[in-house]
C-alpha positions in Angstrom: 53.4 111.8 136.8 50.9 109.2 134.9 52.0 105.8 133.6 50.1 107.3 129.7 52.5 110.3 130.6 55.4 108.1 131.4 55.0 106.2 128.0 54.5 109.9 125.8 57.6 111.1 127.0 59.4 107.8 126.6 58.4 107.7 123.3 59.1 111.2 122.4 62.7 110.7 123.5 63.7 108.0 122.0 62.2 109.2 118.5 64.4 112.6 119.2 67.1 109.9 120.0 65.7 108.0 116.0 65.9 111.8 114.1 69.4 112.7 115.7 70.8 109.6 114.3 69.0 109.8 111.3 70.9 113.3 110.5 73.9 112.1 111.6 74.3 109.1 109.5 72.8 111.6 106.2 75.8 114.3 107.7 79.0 111.4 107.3 77.1 110.5 104.1 77.6 114.0 102.2 81.2 114.2 104.0 81.8 110.9 102.5 81.1 111.9 99.6 83.5 115.0 99.0 86.4 113.1 99.9 88.6 115.3 98.3 91.2 113.3 94.9 94.3 112.7 97.2 92.0 110.8 99.6 90.2 109.0 97.6 92.7 107.1 96.0 94.5 105.9 99.1 94.5 101.9 98.5 95.6 98.8 100.1 99.4 99.0 99.8 98.9 95.4 100.9 98.9 94.7 97.3 100.2 96.1 93.9 97.9 97.6 91.3 97.6 96.2 87.7 97.0 96.2 84.4 96.4 94.4 81.1 97.8 95.9 76.9 97.5 93.7 74.6 99.5 90.2 75.9 101.3 92.6 78.1 100.5 91.5 81.5 101.3 94.2 84.9 101.0 92.4 88.0 102.1 93.5 91.3 102.3 97.1 90.5 104.1 99.5 94.1 106.1 101.8 95.1 109.1 99.5 97.1 109.2 101.4 100.5 113.0 101.5 101.6 114.9 98.9 102.7 118.5 100.7 102.6 119.6 103.8 102.9 120.4 104.3 99.3 116.1 105.1 99.1 114.1 106.8 100.4 110.4 107.7 101.4 111.2 111.5 101.2 110.5 114.7 99.0 113.9 114.3 96.8 114.9 111.2 97.6 115.0 108.0 95.2 112.8 104.9 95.6 112.1 101.9 94.0 109.1 100.5 92.2 108.0 97.4 91.7 106.2 95.3 89.2 105.7 92.4 87.1 105.3 92.0 83.7 104.1 89.1 81.7 104.2 88.2 77.8 101.4 86.2 77.0 102.3 85.6 73.7 103.4 82.7 72.4 104.9 84.4 69.3 106.1 87.8 69.3 108.3 89.2 71.5 107.8 92.5 72.7 109.9 94.9 74.8 110.1 97.3 77.6 110.9 101.0 76.2 110.4 103.9 78.6 108.1 104.1 82.1 107.4 107.9 82.9 105.6 108.9 85.9 104.5 112.4 86.8 105.8 112.0 90.7 109.4 111.9 90.0 111.5 114.0 87.9 113.0 111.5 85.9 112.5 107.5 86.2 115.8 105.2 85.6 115.8 101.4 84.0 118.3 99.6 84.7 121.0 97.8 82.1 121.1 94.5 83.5 122.4 91.5 81.1 119.1 90.8 79.1 118.3 94.0 78.6 114.5 94.8 79.2 112.8 93.0 76.2 110.2 90.1 77.1 110.5 86.9 74.9 107.0 85.2 74.4 105.5 83.2 77.4 108.5 84.9 80.1 108.1 87.9 82.3 109.8 91.1 83.4 110.1 91.5 87.2 111.9 95.0 89.4 111.4 95.4 92.9 112.7 93.3 96.1 112.6 90.0 95.1 109.9 88.4 97.5 107.4 90.9 95.5 107.4 89.1 92.6 106.2 86.3 92.7 105.2 84.3 89.5 101.9 82.7 90.0 103.6 79.8 87.1 107.0 79.1 89.0 108.1 77.7 85.1 107.8 81.4 83.5 111.4 82.4 83.4 111.6 86.2 84.9 114.2 88.4 84.5 114.9 90.7 86.6 116.2 94.4 86.7 116.1 97.7 88.6 113.3 101.1 87.9 114.1 103.7 90.4 111.7 107.1 90.5 113.9 110.0 91.2 114.1 112.8 93.3 110.2 111.9 94.1 107.6 114.3 95.0 105.9 115.2 97.5 102.7 113.0 96.7 104.7 110.2 97.7 103.4 109.1 100.4 103.0 105.3 102.1 99.1 104.3 101.4 98.4 106.8 98.5 98.4 106.7 95.0 100.9 107.9 92.0 100.2 107.4 87.9 103.1 105.7 86.6 102.5 104.9 82.5 104.8 102.3 81.3 105.4 101.5 77.2 105.9 99.1 75.4 106.9 98.2 71.7 104.1 95.8 70.3 101.2 96.9 73.6 101.8 100.3 73.1 101.1 102.1 76.7 98.9 101.8 79.4 98.8 104.2 83.1 98.4 102.2 86.6 97.7 104.0 89.6 100.4 102.6 91.4 99.9 102.3 95.6 102.9 103.4 97.8 103.7 100.4 100.1 102.9 101.7 103.8 106.3 100.0 104.9 107.2 97.4 107.8 104.7 97.0 110.2 105.4 98.3 113.9 104.5 96.0 117.2 101.8 96.5 118.5 101.7 98.6 121.7 99.1 97.0 123.8 97.7 98.9 127.3 94.3 100.1 129.0 95.3 103.4 128.1 94.3 102.4 123.6 90.7 103.2 123.3 89.9 99.2 123.0 91.4 98.3 125.0 90.4 100.9 127.4 86.1 99.5 126.3 86.4 96.3 126.8 88.3 97.3 130.7 85.0 99.8 131.2 83.2 96.7 130.2 84.3 94.5 132.5 83.9 97.1 135.3 80.8 97.6 134.1 80.0 93.7 134.1 81.4 93.6 137.9 79.7 96.6 139.3 75.6 94.8 137.5 76.5 91.8 139.2 77.3 93.5 142.5 74.3 95.3 142.0 71.6 92.6 141.8 73.6 90.9 144.7 72.6 93.2 146.6 68.6 93.8 145.8 68.7 89.8 146.3 69.7 90.4 149.7 67.0 93.2 149.9 
């Protein structure tokens, strides 16, 4: 084979490889654009969602991953709802009157002392205390317990569920609420792990290359 033919063949091979890569990219783009709604609503569960309506700011709204036997993430189980509702008004109090969702048969709003009234420049919170920290620690925070009863199959870690908050003064606001992913499990690293196996293979490749170079040098 002449040098010209070899170069031409090599160029055709590169063109075919480029065409195949472009086709694969287009195929992946087409698949991504057709995501089903449940997959498209997957969000990071590290932080909750937020919303603003009137003088009320909702922050860190999330479904709390069960931390005790009292709660269960399985269909038909009961889970806690976590959030902070801050009343930014300096004069007008508000009250959380209702919470509703299609992802549970009912929602129970606790009757703790102080109720669900949110005085001016104060906050109402629910869920784990560690997940309800305010930026301004001087804002008074009243904690209550909010539970979603008999949850549906859509309440799964990493997905979102629609929850509507109703305030006496501010009105209604719907929030797509992420479900906590649960505790982070320790990672078992071994050479059978794809990433570790790839790194291990790369190390072997370097060793083999060095051996081949040494052999060539001896010749």
